[in-house]
N, C-alpha and C positions, 0 to 999 in steps of 0.2 A: 467798171460798171457794176453796181450792186445787183443782187438777185431780184430785188423789187423793181429794178429798171429794165430787166430783160424781157424780151418777148416770151410769151407762154403759149403752149398748146391749150386749146379750149375745146369743150365738148358740151353736150347736154348735161346740165347740172345733176350730179349724182350718178351719172351713167358709168363713169370710169370705175368708181368704187363698187357699184353693183356688178359690172362686168368682171372686175378683178375678183370679187367675192365668189362668183360662180366658178371662176377658173381655179382658184386655190382650194375651194371646198371639196373638190373631188380628188385631191392629192392623197388623201388618207388611204393607206393600204393595210391589210391584215394578212400576213403570210401569203403574199402574192395576189390577193384579191382586192378589188376596189371596194371602198366603203363610203358610199355617198351619204350626205347628211340626211337628217330625219325630217327636213322641212323644205318648203318650196324654194327653189333658186330662181331669182329673177334675172332678166337679161337687159342689156342695153338696147335702146331704140336703134333699129338698123337703118332708118330712113329719116334724115333730119335736114333742116335748112337753116343756115346762118345768115344773118343780115347785119349791115353796119352802114351808118350814115357818114358821108364825107362832105366837107365844105372847104374847098381848096382854092387858094389864091393863084395857084399855078398847077399844071399837071404833075402828078407824082407817080412813081413806080411802086406798086404794091408787090412785095415778095411773098410768095405763098408756098406752103407745103400742106398737103392734105392726106390724111389717112383714110383711104377708101376711094371709090370712084366718085367723080364729081363733075359738076357743070357750074359755070359762072354766068350770072346775068346782071346787067346794069339797068337800073331804072325800070324794072318790070318788063323789059324788052324780052319777048319770047325767044329770040335768037340768042344762043349762048355766045359769050365772048370767046374768041379763039385764044388758045394758049399752047405753049410747047409742052408736050407730054413727057415731062421729066419729073424726077423726085422733088426738085425745087424749081418752081416756075415763077413767072411774074406777069402782071397786067398793068396797063397804064390807066390811071383814074384821071379823067379830064378835069379841067378847071370848073369851079362852081359846086353847087349842091347835087349830090348823087347818092343813090342807094345801091350797094353791091350785095347780091345774094349768092350764097354758095350752097348748092344742093349736094349732099353727100350720102352715099349708100355704102354700107359694109355689113355683112353678116358674119364676119370672122373676127374683127376687132372693132373697137368703138369708133364711129365716125368722129373725126377731130380735125381741126385746122390750126395752122400756125401762120402768122402774118407779121410783116414789118413794113411800114410806110416810109419809103426813102431811107434816110438814116435814123428814123425815129422808131424806137422799139415799141411793140404793141403788147401790153400785158393782158389783152383780151377783154378789158373792162368795158369796151364800147360794143362788143359783139353781143347780139341777141340770137336766140335759137328757138326753133319750134320742132316738135315731133309730128307736125300736121295734126295736132290735137286741139286746135282752136285757140291756142295761146302762145305768145312769145314770152320767153323768160331770159334773164341775164345768163350768158354762157358761164359754165363752170370751168375751173382750172385746178392745177395741183402742182406737183413737184417737177413737171417737165418744162424746161426752158431752153432746150437745145433743138434747133431745127433738124438736126441729124438723128435725134433720138425721140421718135414718136412714142406715144403711150401704149406700147405693145407689151414690153417686158419691164417688170418693175426694176428700178435702178439700184440694185444691191451693190455692196462692196465685197471684195474678196481678199483673203489672206491665205498664203500657203502655210500649212501647219505640218511639221514633221513629227512622226511618232516619238514618244518618250521611251518606248520599249517595244521590241519585237521578239517574241519567245516561241519556241517550238512547243506545241501541244499535241495531244493525240489526234492524228489524222490531219494536221495542218499547222498553222501558226496563229498566234494571238497578238494583235496589234493594239497597243494602248496609247491614246493621244493625250493622256494626262488629266483631262477634265471633259465634261460634257461639251459637245460641239455640234455643228450642223453644216451640211453641204455635200460636196462631191468627193469621191475617192479617185485618186489618179495613180495609174500604173505607168511608169516611164520605162522605155526600152523593153517592151514585151516581145518575147519570141515564143514560137510553138503554136500548136493548134489544139484547141480544146476549150474547156470551161473553167473560169475562176468563180468559185462560189463565195459570196460574202454574207456572213451572218452578223447582223448589227446588234449591239447590246448597250443599253444605258448602264448596265452592270456587267461585270465580268461573267457572272453566272448566266446571264441571258445570251451573251455571245457564244459561250461554250455549249449552250443547249441546242444550237443549230436549228432544226426545224421547229422547235418550240419558241424560238425568238419571234417577236412581233413582226419584224421586217427582215427581209433578206433579198438578195439580188443574184442573178446569174449573168456573168459577163462572158460572152462567146468571143474568142480570139482566134485569128487565123493569120499567122505571120510566117511566110515561107522564106523570106530573105532578110531584108534590113529590119532591125527592131523598130517597133511602132509604139506610140503612146495610146493608152485607152483610159476612159473615165467611166465611172458608174453612171447608169442611165438616168437616175433621179437623185434629188437631194434627200438625205436622211439625217435623223438625229441619233447620236451615238457617243460613246466614249471608247468602247472596245469594238473590234471587228475580228471574228475568226475567219481566216481565209483557207480555202481548200482548192487546190489547183490540180487539174488533170496532169498525168505524167507527161513530161516534156514541155510543159508551159512554165515559163519563168519570167522575171522582170528585174530590171536593174535597180529601180528605186520606187518606193511607195510614199505618197504624200496625200494630203487632204486639202481641198480648197474650202476654207471656212467662208460661208455665205452669211452676210449680216447687213443690217440696216445701220449706216454710219450715224451714230448719235454722240452728242457731247454730254458727258456726265456733269451736269450743273450742280446737283445737290451732293452733299457729303456729310459724313458723320464719323467722329472718332470719340473715344472715351478712354477712361483709365483701365479698362479691361480688354485684353487682347481677344478673348473669345467673342465678345460682342462685336468688336471691330471686324473680325473674320466673318461673323454671321451677316453683318451689313454688306460686306464686299461680295460674298457669295449670293446674297439676295439681289444685288445689282446685276450680277452676271446672269442670274436666273431670269430676271425681268427682261434684260436686253435680248436674251435668246428668244423670248416670246414676243418681242416687239418687231414686227416685220411689215408685211403688207397691211396687217391689222394686228391688234393685240389678241393673241391666241391664249388658250388655256394651257395646252401642253404641246411640245414639239414632236415627240415621237409618235404619239397615237392619233391625236385629233387633227390639229391644225384647222379646227373649225372655230367659228366666231360665235361664242355664247354670251348672251347679254349680261347675265349675272356674273359670270367669271370676268368679263371685260370691265364691269363696274369696279371690281377690286383693282384690276390692272391700271385703270385710269387714275385711281386715287394714289396708288403707289408711284406711278409715273410722275405725278405732280411734285413729288419730293426728291426725285433723282434726275430724270432726264428732261422733264417738262417739254417733251416733244408733243405738241398738240396736233400736228398734222396726222399722226397715226390715230389719235383719239377721234378726230373728225372723220377720217376714212372709215373707222370701225363703226361709229354711230350711224353714218349714212348706209353702210353695207347692211347693218342689222335691220334697219327700218325697211329697206327694200322698196318695192313699188306698190301702187294700188292695183287691185282692191285688196283689202285686208280680209283674209279668210280664216286665219288661225292666230293664236297668240305667238309672240316672238319665240323662236326655237320650239314652238308648240307649248311653251311653259307659261302659265299665267303670271307667276311672280317675275319671270324674266321680262315680260312686257313692262311691268312697273319699274324694274331696275333701269330700263331704257330712259324713262322720264327722269328718274333720280340721277342718272349719269349725265343727262343734258344739263340739269341744274348744277351739278358739281362742276361741269365744264365751264359754265357761265360764271360761277362763283370764283373759280381759280383764274380765269382769263379775262373776264369782262367782255367777251366777244359777242356782242348783241347781234352782229350781222349774221353770224352762223345760226344763232337762235332764230332770227327772223326768216332765214332761208328754209329752215326746217319746221317752222311754226304750222303751216298747213297740214303737214304729215303728223304733227303732234295732235292736232284737233281731230283728224280722222281716226287716228289710233285710239284716242280717248273716247270718241263716239262709239267705236267698236266695243270698247269695254262697257260703256254705259248701256248699250243695247243688249248686253248679256247679263245684266243684273237680274236677280230674282225679285219676287214681289216685295221682299223686305228691303230692297235697294242695295243688296250686297252681292259680291262676286262669289260664285259657286262653281265648282268644276263641272264642265259639260263633257259629253263622251269623247270629244276630240281634244280635250285639254290634258296637259300633264301638270299636276300640282306637285311641285318639287319640294320646296322649302329647304330640305337637307336630306342626306341619305339615311338618317336615323329612322327607326321604326316609329310610325305615328299613323293615326287614322286621318286620311286625306279627304274624306267625304264631307259634304255639306259646306257650311260657312266656317272657314278657318279665320280666327282673329288675326293671325299674321298677315293673311292675304288682304283683309279689309284695311289694315293699317297701311300697307304699301299702296293700296288703291287710294286711300284718303290722301296720302302724301302726293301721289301723282296728280290728283285733282288740284291740290294746292299749288303744285309747281306750274301746271299749265295756266292756272289763274294768275300767278305771278307774271309769267311771260305775256299773257294777254294784256295785263295792265301796263307793263313796260312798253308794249308795242301799240298801246292806245286802242286795243280792242276791248273796251270797257264793258260792252254787253256780255261777251263771253267771260270776261274777268269776274263780273258780279255773279253771273249764273254759276260758275264753277266754285267760287268762294262759298256761295250758299250751299251747294251740294256737298262740299267738303265739311262745312260746319255741321250740317245735318248728319252726315255719315259719322263724323267723330263722336257726336253725342250718342248716336246709336251704338257705336262700338263700345263706349264706356258703359252704357246702360246694360248691354247684353253680356259683355265679356270681362269687364273689370270686376274682380272679386275682392272685396275689402277684407273679408275674413282670411283669405289665402295670401293676400298682399301681392297680387299680380294678375295678369290676364290669363283666363282659362283658355283652353285650346280651341274649342269649336262648338258649333250647334248643328244638329242634323234633324230635320223634320220637327223643329221646335224643341228638341231635347238637348240640353246642355251636356257637353263633355267637359268635366271640370278638371281634367288633367292639366297640371301646371308645367308647361314647357318654357324654355328660356326665350325662344324666338320672339314672340310678340312683345314681351316686356322689354327686351333689349332694343327693339326697333322703336317702340314708343319713347324710350329714353333718348334714342338717337335723334328722333324727330322733334324733341322738345315738347312732347305731349303731356308729360307728367309734372305735377306740382311738387313742392319740396317734400311733403308728407309721402306722396306716392313714390318718389325717387328713393326715399329711405326704406320704404316697404319692399320695393324691388331689390334694393341692395341686399337686405337681410334675408328675404324669403325666396328670392330667385337666383340672383347672381352668386351669392356666397353660401347658398344652401346646398350641402353635399347630397341631399336625397333627391334633388331635381335631376331629371335625366340629362346625362352628359351630352355635350355637343359632339357630333360624329366626325365632321370633316374640317380641315383647315379653312375651307370656304366660309363656313359659318363661325368657326373659331375666330376668324378675323374680326367679325362684328362683336363677338363676346369679349375679346380682349380690348376692343375699342370701348365697349360699355364699361368694363372694369376701370379703364383709364378715366372715363367720364365721371366715375364716382370716387376718384382719388386713389386708385389702386395701382399706380404706375410702378411702384417697386415690386409688387406681386407680378405684374405683367412682365417686367424685366426678367424675373426669375423663370417665368414660363418660356420666354424667348431663349434664355440661357439653356434650359433643360430640353425643350422640345426641338428647337432648331439645332442646338448644339448636339443633341442626340443623333441627328442625321449626319452631322459632321463626324461624329465618333464612328459611324458606320462607313465612312469614306465618301460621303456625298460631296460632289463638286457643284451641284445645283440642288435646289430644294424641291421636295417631292409633292405629289398630289395629296398624299396622306402618309402619316407615320404613326405607328403604334408601338411605343417602347416595350409593351408587354409581349409582343410577338417574338418568336425565335428568329434568328438571323435569316434562316432559309425560307421564312414565310414573308419577309418584309416586302417582296416585290409582287406578291399576289394581289389581285383586285378584280372585281367584276367576274369572278369565277374562272380566272385564267392565271397561269403561273407568272407571266411577266406583263400583265396588262397595265399595271400601275405606271403612271407617268412620273419619271424622276427629274423632270424639269418643267415645273408647273408655275404659271405666273402668280397664282395666289400664294405660292410658297415664299414670295418676296415680301410678305406682310411686314416684317420687322422694319423695313425702310419707312413705311407710313407711320407705324406706331412710334418709332424713335424720332421721326421728324415732327409729327404733330403733337406728341405727348411727352417727348423727351426734350428736344429743343423747344417745343411748345408753340410752333408757328402755325397759324391758320388765318385765312382771309375771312373777314366779317362782312365786307361789301365786295361786289364783283370786281375782279381784277386787282385785288389787294388795294383798292382805294382806301379802305380801312382794314387793318389787320391787328391781330393780338399775338403777343409773345409771352408765353407762360411757361418758362423752362422749369424742368423738374429733374433733379439728379438721379432719381429712381434708386437711390442707395449707392451710386457710384461716387468716386472722388471728384471727377470732373467730366464734362462733356463739351464738345464743340462741333460745329458744322455749319453748312450753308443750305439755304432753302431758295430754290429758283422762283422768281415771280416774273410777270410780264415786263417789269421795269427794273431788271437786275436782281442780284442776289441779296438776301438777308443773311447776315452772319451772326451766330450766337455762340458765346462761350459762358460756361458757368462752372464754378467750383464751390467750395463750402463757405466762401466769404465774398466772392466777386461775381459779377455778371458783366459781360460786354455784349453790346448789340450794335452791329454796323447796319444802318438802314439802307434801303434801296433808293432808286432815283426819285420815286414819287410815292404818294400815299402817306397816310397818317397811322402810326401804330400806337398800341397801348401795351406797355410792359406791365404784367401782373406777377407779383411775387408774394410769397408768405415769409414773414420775418418776425423775429422776436423783438426787434427794435426798428425805429424809423430808418429806412435806408437813405443813403445819400447818393447823389449823381453829379457828374461834371456838367450837366445841363438839365434844367428843369427841376421841379419840386414834386416829390411823391405825395399823393393824396391817400389818406387812410380810408379804407373801405369797410373797416370793422373786421373782427375775427382774425386779427394779425395779417390781414390782406392789405396790400398797398399797390397803387397804380401810378405809372409815370407816362405822360404823353410823349411819344416819339414823333415829333413833328418837323425835325430837320432832316432833309434828304441827304443821303450819302454822308452820314455823320456817325462817328464812333461814340456811343454812349457808354460810359464806364460807371459802374454802380458798386457800392459797398453795402453789404447788408448783414 
């Protein structure tokens, strides 16, 4: 039986993700102290009621398991149906039309049910649920399809890892697991009475720093006779651990239980340069480490869900794992529940990234059902933004807002052109969804608001003389500082004409006097912008030097930030603390996205790859090859200096675009000249290997 045919646990839609988000958001610790997030944590409804209609030609037994206390009622009868009080129970549904309701209460875990009618699996699609809030909605479900595994603990996989080295150091031993990892530490065959102190380090220096390490644990042991096994109390991110044990405490063996989300690596990339191949593989491990219950920013420090950080993780995921379940969980958790009182993560721009992430999700998957389920929350979040506009119709930071953009120095007061561009794109995105979902009244209204705002943005902030967007306006006075952010995103959103693109190219993106980008977070978008103006070879050099520089320092996952100019002993400093920097950060996996979208050149142009474009670029390499996952199988691309091969997926129509000194030839189809040495070939045969000479 396939997974789609199995019965599933169901709950109030969104509640599992919201409950899980609250649970994991408080796992962050700093030197023994809890570090809760900076924003409101919502909870699951504790008191819900499920209902389902039956029309049976004969009586059928309904097998049920319920998470929480519950009562069963048939056909609105006030007297509950008796059932055996067991973990798995059953009731008989009589012949004919009936309605069964299940009232469930739990304030510890989410109220949830599992059912199977006779020998027929129940995927939960016919169950509705209410939180006694005046509406019934279709029940939600997720990855849980085993009656014996209710949605209490996230279903991770585990692998036992043995240290690559154990060495004596001053006052203890240093354990090295070879690369960044995450999970529990196990001590087998422990004897003695006392304490084992564990100092975790993403770097060797951090573990050896003991109390200056970000995380550490004390494990109390008390073994008088037969040896016993002990495990660390919580999961940690680390490569190294310094262990100090009280006198008389010892163990036979030390190992580590690596905890991870089982993912199939569907995307791939290889090229003629070993260093780039290594960067791609380390990027994949970095992202995988941060793809768990949700897409996190960093494993050691935060394990929080940040909307802007997740936006990058989603995009990278689309080119390697294409696991959309984690994307959906993250988007639901980020949005939370009504009422909206502050911006997402308290950051104005992070609210806008949420809308952008939803559109990216739809473009790469074509999953309109998920969009429709979240559409009401899109509208209410957008209305929250509209209600916070100033008299000029623009977004401006209020006392409870965090205006982030990037960590670089800038004036964040007043109307920032960057924020207005993200707001404009958010209006456009919700308008697109409104029209797809036949809500044309909102579609027209939001399209008009977006048009008006875009005109206002260009009127106020586009500076023809400087050749880019100026930074901001405060109390009517313009701040004419030229920063890269607004021009990069205007290019990304397709807001610039050909003349403006060239101006941004020369005066912003390639102009050395413009303030440098501070973090890899925004560097992601800068490198993407450079690719969009044809600077792929330059971007490959950046990847080789920047990410390769971390490898040269011994990185096994990519960092939150890297400054080649810093001395080695300062590389781990951040946020005013010696080892605060995350050395396993999701946005550090950016090369996967850049090499997939702008090297192999694959991108969807219509939702779900219904139409897609393949525009490969050698970036100065001798050859490149790889696969890109789509909802309908993989697209495979190979390119060297004279040949291109494209193996299409199961459905969709592609367009191969290449630049060539002569008319290319193909084993199928005819190239059309687009001018300027550009040629296009229609890829309209599914699962077909196109071979091109150029």
